[in-house]
C-alpha positions as CSV (number, residue, x, y, z in Angstrom):
1,M,69.8,21.4,118.7
2,F,72.0,18.9,116.4
3,Y,68.9,18.2,113.8
4,H,68.2,21.9,113.5
5,L,72.0,22.7,113.4
6,F,73.5,20.2,110.6
7,Q,69.7,21.2,108.6
8,Y,70.8,24.3,108.6
9,L,74.3,23.6,107.6
10,D,73.4,21.3,104.8
11,R,71.2,23.6,103.3
12,L,73.6,26.5,103.8
13,Y,76.6,24.6,102.5
14,N,75.5,20.9,101.2
15,I,78.3,19.7,104.0
16,P,78.7,15.6,103.4
17,G,77.5,14.0,106.2
18,T,75.3,16.6,107.8
19,G,72.3,14.1,106.3
20,M,72.5,11.6,109.0
21,F,71.3,13.4,111.8
22,Q,68.0,13.6,109.8
23,Y,67.4,10.2,110.7
24,I,66.1,8.9,113.7
25,S,67.8,5.4,113.9
26,F,71.1,7.5,113.6
27,R,70.5,9.7,116.2
28,A,68.8,7.0,118.5
29,A,71.7,5.3,118.2
30,A,73.8,8.4,119.2
31,A,71.8,9.1,122.3
32,V,71.9,5.5,123.6
33,I,75.8,6.0,123.3
34,L,75.9,9.3,125.4
35,A,73.2,8.4,127.9
36,L,75.6,5.8,128.8
37,L,78.8,7.6,128.4
38,V,77.5,10.4,131.0
39,V,76.7,8.0,133.2
40,V,79.6,5.6,133.5
41,I,81.8,9.0,133.3
42,F,80.2,11.6,135.6
43,G,78.3,9.0,137.9
44,R,81.3,8.8,139.8
45,R,81.4,12.1,140.6
46,I,78.0,12.6,141.4
47,I,78.1,9.8,143.8
48,D,80.9,10.9,145.5
49,F,79.6,14.3,146.0
50,L,76.5,13.2,147.3
51,R,78.7,11.0,149.8
52,R,80.9,14.0,150.6
53,Q,77.6,15.7,151.3
54,Q,76.6,12.7,153.7
55,I,73.3,12.6,151.4
56,G,72.3,8.8,152.1
57,E,69.2,7.2,152.9
58,E,68.2,6.6,156.4
59,I,66.8,2.8,156.4
60,R,64.7,1.6,159.1
61,D,65.1,-1.9,160.4
62,L,62.6,-4.0,158.4
63,G,63.5,-7.2,159.4
64,L,65.0,-7.9,156.3
65,E,68.4,-9.8,155.7
66,G,71.3,-6.9,154.7
67,Q,69.6,-4.2,155.0
68,L,71.2,-2.3,157.3
69,Q,73.9,-2.8,155.9
70,K,72.9,-0.3,153.4
71,R,72.4,2.4,155.5
72,G,74.3,5.6,154.7
73,T,74.6,4.6,150.6
74,P,73.6,7.8,149.1
75,T,70.6,8.5,147.4
76,M,68.7,11.1,144.7
77,G,70.4,9.1,141.9
78,G,67.7,9.8,140.0
79,V,69.1,12.9,138.9
80,I,72.1,10.8,137.3
81,I,69.3,9.0,135.2
82,L,67.8,12.0,134.7
83,V,70.6,14.0,133.1
84,A,71.2,11.0,131.1
85,I,67.8,11.9,129.6
86,L,67.9,15.1,129.2
87,V,71.6,15.5,127.6
88,P,70.9,13.3,124.5
89,I,67.3,14.2,123.8
90,L,68.4,17.8,123.9
91,L,71.6,17.5,121.7
92,F,69.8,14.8,119.5
93,G,65.9,15.3,119.4
94,R,64.0,17.7,117.4
95,L,63.2,20.4,120.0
96,D,60.4,21.5,117.7
97,N,58.4,18.4,117.7
98,V,55.5,18.7,120.5
99,Y,55.7,15.0,121.6
100,V,59.5,15.4,122.4
101,Q,58.4,18.6,124.1
102,L,55.8,16.9,126.4
103,M,58.2,14.5,127.3
104,I,61.0,17.0,128.5
105,G,58.7,18.9,130.4
106,S,57.2,15.7,131.9
107,T,60.7,14.6,132.6
108,L,61.6,18.0,134.4
109,W,58.2,18.0,136.0
110,L,58.4,14.6,138.2
111,G,62.5,15.2,138.3
112,F,61.1,18.2,140.5
113,I,58.5,16.3,142.7
114,G,60.3,13.6,143.1
115,G,63.8,15.5,144.8
116,L,61.6,17.2,146.7
117,D,60.6,14.5,148.2
118,D,64.2,13.0,148.6
119,Y,65.1,16.3,149.9
120,I,62.6,16.3,153.1
121,K,63.5,13.0,154.1
122,V,67.4,13.7,153.7
123,F,67.9,17.3,154.5
124,R,65.1,17.7,156.8
125,H,64.9,14.2,158.4
126,H,61.3,13.7,157.6
127,K,61.4,9.7,157.0
128,E,57.7,10.1,154.9
129,G,59.1,12.7,152.8
130,L,56.5,14.8,150.5
131,K,53.7,13.9,152.0
132,G,51.6,11.7,149.6
133,R,48.1,14.3,149.3
134,F,50.8,16.8,147.9
135,K,52.2,13.7,145.3
136,I,49.3,13.3,143.6
137,V,48.8,16.8,143.1
138,G,51.8,17.0,141.5
139,Q,50.6,14.2,139.6
140,V,47.2,14.8,138.8
141,G,48.6,18.5,137.7
142,L,51.1,16.6,134.8
143,G,47.8,14.4,134.1
144,L,45.6,17.7,133.6
145,I,49.2,19.0,131.4
146,V,49.2,16.5,129.5
147,G,45.5,15.5,128.5
148,T,44.5,18.9,127.6
149,T,48.0,19.2,125.4
150,M,47.0,16.2,123.7
151,W,43.2,17.6,123.6
152,L,44.0,21.0,122.3
153,S,47.2,20.8,119.9
154,D,46.8,21.4,116.4
155,D,49.9,19.0,116.0
156,I,48.8,16.0,117.9
157,V,46.4,13.9,115.4
158,V,46.1,11.1,114.1
159,R,45.9,9.6,110.1
160,D,42.7,8.2,109.6
161,K,42.7,5.6,106.4
162,V,40.3,5.5,103.8
163,V,40.6,1.9,102.4
164,D,38.3,1.0,99.1
165,P,38.1,-3.1,98.5
166,I,40.0,-4.5,95.6
167,E,39.4,-7.5,94.5
168,T,42.3,-9.5,92.6
169,V,40.3,-12.5,90.2
170,Y,42.4,-16.0,89.1
171,C,41.3,-17.3,85.9
172,N,42.6,-21.0,84.1
173,D,43.6,-20.6,81.0
174,E,40.2,-20.7,79.1
175,G,39.3,-17.5,81.0
176,E,37.1,-19.3,83.9
177,V,37.0,-17.8,87.0
178,I,39.0,-20.3,89.6
179,A,39.5,-18.1,92.6
180,S,39.0,-14.3,93.8
181,H,40.9,-12.8,96.5
182,T,39.7,-9.0,98.0
183,R,42.0,-7.0,100.2
184,N,41.3,-3.5,101.1
185,V,43.9,-1.0,100.1
186,V,44.6,2.5,101.6
187,V,43.6,5.4,98.8
188,S,44.1,7.9,101.0
189,S,44.4,9.5,104.9
190,E,43.7,12.5,106.3
191,R,45.0,14.0,109.5
192,I,42.3,13.9,112.5
193,K,41.9,14.8,116.0
194,T,40.9,12.2,117.8
195,T,40.3,10.3,121.3
196,Q,41.3,6.9,120.0
197,T,43.4,4.9,121.4
198,T,44.8,0.9,121.3
199,I,43.0,-2.0,122.8
200,P,44.9,-5.0,122.8
201,F,43.9,-9.1,120.9
202,I,40.6,-6.9,119.1
203,K,40.7,-8.0,115.7
204,N,40.0,-3.8,114.9
205,N,41.9,-3.0,117.8
206,E,41.4,0.9,118.0
207,F,39.0,2.3,121.0
208,D,37.5,5.4,121.2
209,Y,36.6,6.9,123.9
210,R,33.6,8.7,122.2
211,W,31.8,5.6,122.0
212,L,31.5,6.2,125.8
213,T,30.0,9.4,125.7
214,G,27.6,8.6,123.0
215,G,29.6,10.5,120.9
216,R,30.1,14.0,122.2
217,D,33.3,15.0,121.5
218,T,33.7,17.5,124.7
219,A,32.7,14.7,127.1
220,A,35.0,12.6,125.5
221,W,38.2,14.6,125.7
222,L,37.5,15.3,129.5
223,L,37.1,11.7,129.8
224,Y,40.5,11.1,128.1
225,V,42.1,13.6,130.8
226,A,41.0,12.0,133.3
227,V,42.4,8.9,131.9
228,A,45.5,10.5,131.5
229,I,45.5,11.6,134.8
230,L,44.7,7.9,136.0
231,V,47.3,6.6,133.9
232,I,50.3,8.7,135.0
233,T,49.3,8.7,138.9
234,A,48.9,5.1,139.2
235,V,52.4,3.8,136.8
236,S,54.5,6.5,138.2
237,N,52.9,5.7,141.8
238,G,53.8,1.4,140.6
239,A,57.5,2.4,139.3
240,N,57.8,3.7,142.9
241,L,56.6,1.0,145.2
242,T,58.9,-1.2,142.7
243,D,62.1,0.7,143.7
244,G,63.2,-1.2,146.7
245,L,65.7,-3.4,145.6
246,D,69.3,-3.6,144.6
247,G,68.3,-2.9,140.7
248,L,64.9,-3.6,140.6
249,A,63.5,-0.8,139.2
250,T,65.9,0.0,136.9
251,G,65.8,-3.5,135.4
252,V,62.3,-4.3,134.9
253,S,61.7,-0.9,133.3
254,V,64.2,-1.1,130.6
255,P,62.0,-3.9,128.5
256,I,59.4,-1.4,129.0
257,V,61.2,1.3,127.6
258,A,62.8,-0.5,124.1
259,V,59.0,-2.1,123.7
260,L,57.6,1.4,124.1
261,G,60.4,2.9,121.7
262,A,59.7,0.1,119.2
263,L,55.7,0.9,119.4
264,A,56.8,4.4,118.5
265,Y,58.9,3.8,115.6
266,L,55.9,1.8,114.0
267,S,53.2,3.6,114.4
268,G,55.0,6.7,113.2
269,H,56.4,5.3,110.2
270,I,53.5,5.1,107.4
271,V,54.4,2.0,106.3
272,Y,54.7,-0.6,109.2
273,A,51.9,1.2,110.5
274,D,49.7,0.1,107.4
275,Y,51.1,-3.1,107.3
276,L,50.1,-4.0,111.4
277,N,47.3,-2.1,110.6
278,I,47.4,0.3,113.7
279,M,47.1,3.8,114.0
280,Y,49.4,6.0,112.1
281,I,50.4,9.0,114.4
282,P,52.6,11.4,112.3
283,D,56.2,12.7,114.3
284,A,55.4,10.0,116.8
285,G,58.2,8.6,115.2
286,E,61.0,10.7,117.3
287,L,60.2,9.4,120.4
288,V,62.3,6.6,119.0
289,V,65.1,9.2,119.9
290,F,63.9,9.9,123.6
291,A,63.5,6.0,124.5
292,A,67.0,5.1,123.0
293,A,68.3,8.0,125.8
294,M,66.2,7.1,128.5
295,A,66.7,2.8,128.0
296,G,70.9,4.1,128.0
297,A,70.3,6.0,131.0
298,L,68.8,2.6,132.8
299,I,71.3,0.4,131.6
300,G,74.0,3.1,132.2
301,F,72.6,3.5,136.0
302,L,72.9,-0.3,136.6
303,W,76.5,-0.4,136.6
304,Y,76.1,1.4,140.1
305,N,73.3,0.8,141.5
306,S,72.9,-3.6,140.5
307,Y,74.0,-5.4,143.7
308,P,75.8,-3.9,146.3
309,A,74.2,-0.3,145.7
310,Q,77.0,2.6,145.5
311,I,73.6,4.4,144.8
312,F,69.5,4.2,145.1
313,M,68.0,6.5,142.4
314,G,65.2,7.7,145.4
315,D,62.0,8.9,144.1
316,T,63.7,11.3,142.2
317,G,64.4,8.2,139.6
318,S,61.4,6.3,140.6
319,L,59.0,8.4,140.3
320,S,60.1,10.0,137.3
321,I,60.6,7.0,135.7
322,G,57.2,5.8,136.1
323,G,55.6,8.8,135.0
324,I,58.0,9.5,131.6
325,I,56.7,5.6,130.8
326,A,53.0,6.3,131.2
327,V,53.3,9.8,129.5
328,F,55.2,8.1,126.5
329,A,52.4,5.4,126.3
330,L,49.8,8.4,126.5
331,C,51.7,10.1,123.4
332,I,51.3,6.6,121.0
333,R,48.0,5.8,122.3
334,K,49.4,2.2,123.8
335,E,48.1,3.5,127.7
336,L,45.6,0.5,127.6
337,L,48.9,-1.8,127.0
338,L,50.3,-0.9,130.0
339,P,48.5,-3.1,132.7
340,L,50.0,-5.9,130.6
341,L,53.3,-3.9,129.8
342,C,53.8,-2.9,133.2
343,G,52.9,-6.0,135.0
344,V,55.6,-5.7,137.5
345,F,54.6,-2.4,138.7
346,L,51.0,-3.5,138.4
347,A,51.5,-6.4,140.7
348,E,53.6,-4.7,143.6
349,S,50.7,-2.1,143.7
350,L,48.1,-4.7,144.1
351,S,50.2,-6.3,146.5
352,V,50.2,-2.9,148.6
353,M,46.6,-2.2,148.2
354,M,45.1,-6.2,149.0
355,Q,47.4,-6.0,152.2
356,V,46.7,-3.0,153.6
357,S,42.4,-3.5,152.5
358,Y,42.8,-7.0,154.3
359,F,44.8,-5.8,157.5
360,K,42.1,-3.3,157.9
361,Y,39.2,-5.1,157.5
362,T,40.3,-8.1,159.8
363,K,41.1,-5.3,162.2
364,R,37.6,-4.1,162.1
365,R,36.3,-7.6,161.8
366,Y,38.3,-9.6,164.2
367,G,40.1,-7.0,166.2
368,E,43.1,-8.0,165.3
369,G,45.2,-7.3,161.7
370,R,45.8,-10.1,159.7
371,R,47.9,-10.1,156.5
372,I,48.0,-11.6,152.9
373,L,51.7,-11.6,152.4
374,L,54.3,-11.8,154.6
375,M,55.3,-8.1,153.6
376,S,54.2,-6.2,150.7
377,P,55.6,-5.0,148.4
378,L,55.8,-8.1,146.8
379,H,59.6,-8.4,146.6
380,H,59.6,-8.1,150.5
381,H,57.4,-11.1,150.8
382,Y,60.0,-13.1,148.6
383,Q,62.9,-11.2,150.8
384,K,61.2,-12.6,154.2
385,K,60.9,-16.3,152.4
386,G,64.6,-16.3,152.6
387,I,65.3,-15.7,148.9
388,F,68.5,-13.2,148.2
389,E,67.7,-10.1,146.7
390,T,69.8,-10.4,143.5
391,K,67.4,-13.7,142.7
392,I,64.1,-11.9,143.2
393,A,65.4,-9.0,141.1
394,T,67.1,-11.3,138.1
395,R,63.2,-13.4,138.2
396,F,61.7,-9.8,138.2
397,W,64.0,-8.7,135.1
398,I,62.7,-12.0,133.5
399,V,58.9,-11.4,134.0
400,S,59.0,-7.7,132.6
401,L,61.1,-8.9,129.6
402,L,58.4,-11.5,129.5
403,L,55.8,-9.3,129.5
404,A,57.4,-7.0,126.9
405,A,57.6,-9.7,124.6
406,I,53.9,-10.6,125.4
407,T,52.9,-7.0,124.7
408,L,54.9,-6.9,121.3
409,V,53.2,-10.2,119.7
410,T,49.7,-8.7,120.6
411,L,50.6,-6.5,117.5
412,K,49.9,-9.6,115.6
413,I,47.4,-11.4,117.7
414,R,43.9,-10.4,117.9
């Protein structure tokens, strides 16, 4: 909103200082600060309100140390995160940007699904919450919306670089050629609709879904929509499974969001994109403001969510965080980096799938179900081994930070 307002005022009255709001870096910094302030100032009031309404999580006894002490802790804290994301982006984001519109819509969509799940748990006293199939329908619906928008919107394009080889010849004083060097120089570019995405560790790291469909455009875009559905469902559920210890999902998500923001800035900057030989995505740089608001909201939420947690984010927060990360990656064509960047979410999901599959297999074969882990998801396995939850959460944060650093390094290691 401020971007458009001050642009208008600057054009009309030429007011000094209004030009600052044209810079992504300034608006991103302002979004971080405002998100932090929203959480710290209003978080306590929201927690007190939820406690007065007795909106606490009913915790089942799983035999974990300190678990029952958390009974009565308010849940639905994801509302704080969502408000702290939406307020800064509405104030400092460019609301005419298609990527920002997609992110705002995805945040509201997933917040509604997660909030409905928490509502059923808390007010209807159904421990399972919203049935799994309805969650999947909501995630698939968002995938369809995002995928088809990426397909049909004329504002979502990439710049296809046209390069010419330029040869530089080095001669000695006698005019004899002693060396030569050939380099590619970008001479022009054009805006194109494409199903290209980024694939890590490959020199020419652009993978086109058309290659899997024999060059058929419609089939390629249908495949892309299917990939969008898969990515959003997988990452959203992975974040949901990771939310099991105080501060775990929150702390793990911060490095992921920070890296996605950095990748959005590089992809949306024509000079850096050319230098790094990555896709230049016009207008994608505006997503930096959204990433900044989300990072500020998550860091601020740790103020109340770190051990011992004064509030849980609930599915309102965890489903939204995972889905937002997935949609963000799709917007900047980095969805194939998510298995690396979101490695903690992946490990948590795989631990559950392996545990359930092995238990069912051994029960059929031996008449008695057996387990690979002491308990799933993975963080509960370490709890069962006697490791205190703050140490588990901190180590998972470190792993997430390491994976984030490796993801950034893939820009150069090819």
